[in-house]
VONURO-227275 format. One record per residue: residue number from 1; chain; x negated, y negated, z negated of N, C-alpha, C in turn. Coordinates in nm, 3 decimals, always signed. Each point is the difference from the previous one (the first is absolute). Example, Ala and Ser with C-alpha at 12.3 -4.5 7.8 and 13.67 -1.06 7.14 Angstrom:
! residues 2
drennu,zaro,nxx,nyy,nzz,caxx,cayy,cazz,cxx,cyy,czz
1,A,-1.319,+0.569,-0.780,+0.089,-0.119,+0.000,-0.090,-0.120,+0.000 $
2,A,+0.035,-0.105,+0.072,-0.082,-0.119,-0.006,+0.077,-0.109,-0.073 $
! end
This chain:
! residues 60
drennu,zaro,nxx,nyy,nzz,caxx,cayy,cazz,cxx,cyy,czz
1,A,-20.377,-10.989,-10.927,+0.026,+0.118,+0.080,+0.026,-0.037,+0.146 $
2,A,-0.022,-0.121,+0.035,+0.024,-0.042,+0.137,-0.093,+0.074,+0.096 $
3,A,+0.057,+0.053,+0.107,-0.080,+0.070,+0.100,-0.020,+0.148,-0.029 $
4,A,+0.052,+0.048,-0.113,-0.015,+0.140,-0.034,+0.135,+0.069,+0.009 $
5,A,-0.001,+0.127,+0.038,+0.123,+0.076,+0.005,+0.022,+0.071,-0.132 $
6,A,+0.119,+0.049,-0.021,+0.029,+0.076,-0.120,-0.080,+0.130,-0.003 $
7,A,-0.035,+0.050,+0.118,-0.074,+0.126,+0.008,-0.132,-0.007,-0.076 $
8,A,-0.063,-0.114,-0.002,-0.129,-0.014,-0.066,+0.008,+0.021,-0.150 $
9,A,+0.121,-0.006,-0.056,+0.019,+0.019,-0.144,+0.068,+0.133,-0.031 $
10,A,+0.010,+0.087,+0.099,+0.071,+0.126,-0.015,-0.095,+0.116,-0.032 $
11,A,+0.049,+0.092,-0.082,-0.077,+0.120,-0.036,-0.027,+0.087,+0.122 $
12,A,+0.092,-0.001,+0.096,-0.010,+0.087,+0.117,-0.091,-0.054,+0.110 $
13,A,-0.053,-0.120,-0.016,-0.085,-0.063,+0.101,-0.145,+0.023,-0.040 $
14,A,-0.065,+0.096,+0.065,-0.134,+0.043,-0.041,-0.102,-0.024,+0.112 $
15,A,-0.125,-0.010,-0.040,-0.108,-0.018,+0.097,-0.044,+0.136,+0.053 $
16,A,-0.002,+0.015,+0.130,-0.041,+0.124,+0.066,-0.144,-0.016,+0.048 $
17,A,-0.092,+0.073,-0.063,-0.141,-0.008,+0.035,-0.028,+0.046,+0.143 $
18,A,+0.077,+0.097,+0.046,-0.022,+0.053,+0.134,+0.029,-0.105,+0.108 $
19,A,+0.110,-0.074,-0.017,+0.039,-0.102,+0.098,-0.051,-0.139,-0.035 $
20,A,-0.047,-0.016,-0.123,-0.058,-0.125,-0.049,+0.103,-0.115,-0.005 $
21,A,+0.125,+0.031,-0.039,+0.101,-0.102,-0.024,+0.110,+0.058,-0.089 $
22,A,+0.088,-0.087,-0.046,+0.108,+0.041,-0.090,+0.116,+0.062,+0.078 $
23,A,+0.061,+0.103,-0.058,+0.113,+0.068,+0.060,+0.105,+0.028,-0.108 $
24,A,+0.124,+0.015,+0.044,+0.108,+0.040,-0.090,+0.001,+0.152,-0.003 $
25,A,-0.008,+0.057,-0.119,-0.008,+0.146,-0.010,+0.138,+0.066,+0.001 $
26,A,+0.107,-0.077,+0.006,+0.135,+0.056,+0.009,+0.025,+0.041,+0.144 $
27,A,+0.058,+0.117,+0.018,+0.034,+0.047,+0.135,+0.123,-0.077,+0.049 $
28,A,-0.022,-0.096,+0.087,+0.108,-0.083,+0.052,+0.056,+0.060,+0.128 $
29,A,+0.132,-0.016,+0.021,+0.056,+0.044,+0.126,-0.031,-0.105,+0.107 $
30,A,+0.041,+0.025,+0.121,-0.037,-0.088,+0.112,+0.049,-0.144,-0.019 $
31,A,+0.126,-0.017,-0.044,+0.055,-0.134,-0.020,-0.072,-0.073,-0.113 $
32,A,-0.027,+0.072,-0.109,-0.070,-0.062,-0.112,-0.142,-0.040,+0.039 $
33,A,-0.065,+0.080,+0.081,-0.136,-0.030,+0.045,-0.002,-0.126,+0.087 $
34,A,+0.099,-0.016,+0.086,+0.007,-0.119,+0.084,+0.014,-0.124,-0.087 $
35,A,+0.088,+0.006,-0.101,+0.017,-0.114,-0.091,-0.129,-0.027,-0.077 $
36,A,-0.069,+0.104,-0.041,-0.126,-0.015,-0.073,-0.106,-0.064,+0.089 $
37,A,-0.010,+0.042,+0.124,-0.101,-0.054,+0.091,+0.029,-0.146,+0.035 $
38,A,+0.127,-0.037,+0.004,+0.037,-0.139,+0.029,-0.004,-0.088,-0.124 $
39,A,-0.028,+0.061,-0.114,-0.004,-0.069,-0.129,+0.133,-0.070,-0.030 $
40,A,+0.109,+0.062,+0.040,+0.133,-0.055,-0.027,+0.074,+0.088,-0.101 $
41,A,-0.073,+0.067,-0.083,+0.058,+0.095,-0.095,+0.001,-0.063,-0.138 $
42,A,+0.093,-0.095,-0.022,+0.005,-0.075,-0.124,+0.049,+0.081,-0.120 $
43,A,+0.094,+0.088,+0.020,+0.058,+0.076,-0.110,-0.031,+0.149,+0.016 $
44,A,-0.123,+0.035,-0.013,-0.042,+0.138,+0.017,+0.054,+0.087,-0.114 $
45,A,+0.070,+0.108,+0.031,+0.054,+0.087,-0.105,-0.108,+0.080,-0.073 $
46,A,-0.120,+0.004,+0.055,-0.109,+0.077,-0.061,-0.096,-0.086,-0.081 $
47,A,+0.026,-0.130,-0.005,-0.090,-0.091,-0.069,-0.001,+0.027,-0.150 $
48,A,-0.120,+0.017,-0.054,-0.022,+0.009,-0.145,-0.120,-0.087,-0.031 $
49,A,+0.019,-0.096,-0.089,-0.107,-0.093,-0.034,-0.118,+0.074,-0.061 $
50,A,-0.119,-0.029,+0.051,-0.123,+0.061,-0.050,-0.048,-0.079,-0.121 $
51,A,+0.018,+0.057,-0.118,-0.041,-0.064,-0.124,-0.110,+0.084,-0.062 $
52,A,-0.124,-0.040,+0.025,-0.113,+0.080,-0.047,-0.017,-0.002,-0.151 $
53,A,+0.069,-0.091,-0.069,-0.012,-0.009,-0.146,+0.113,+0.071,-0.072 $
54,A,+0.090,+0.062,+0.073,+0.115,+0.068,-0.059,-0.045,+0.111,-0.096 $
55,A,-0.098,+0.078,+0.038,-0.051,+0.107,-0.085,-0.065,-0.054,-0.125 $
56,A,-0.074,-0.108,+0.013,-0.068,-0.060,-0.115,+0.101,-0.049,-0.102 $
57,A,+0.109,-0.060,+0.045,+0.103,-0.049,-0.093,+0.061,+0.113,-0.080 $
58,A,+0.011,+0.118,+0.060,+0.057,+0.115,-0.072,-0.096,+0.053,-0.105 $
59,A,-0.129,-0.021,+0.017,-0.099,+0.051,-0.095,-0.010,-0.087,-0.125 $
60,A,+0.043,-0.124,+0.010,-0.013,-0.092,-0.114,+0.111,+0.020,-0.099 $
! end
């Protein structure tokens, strides 16, 4: 995981086709946005791990 942020593993971090890059879909306030842009947001309260196999495990 070296060189990657926690955002890359978050459910709220989605690819925006219009802008052609990834964005956080959570509405951040001004202070939170500054921390996000500086990539100094280690303990994000909105972080939820994106587990694409979670649904499959429930079906088994």
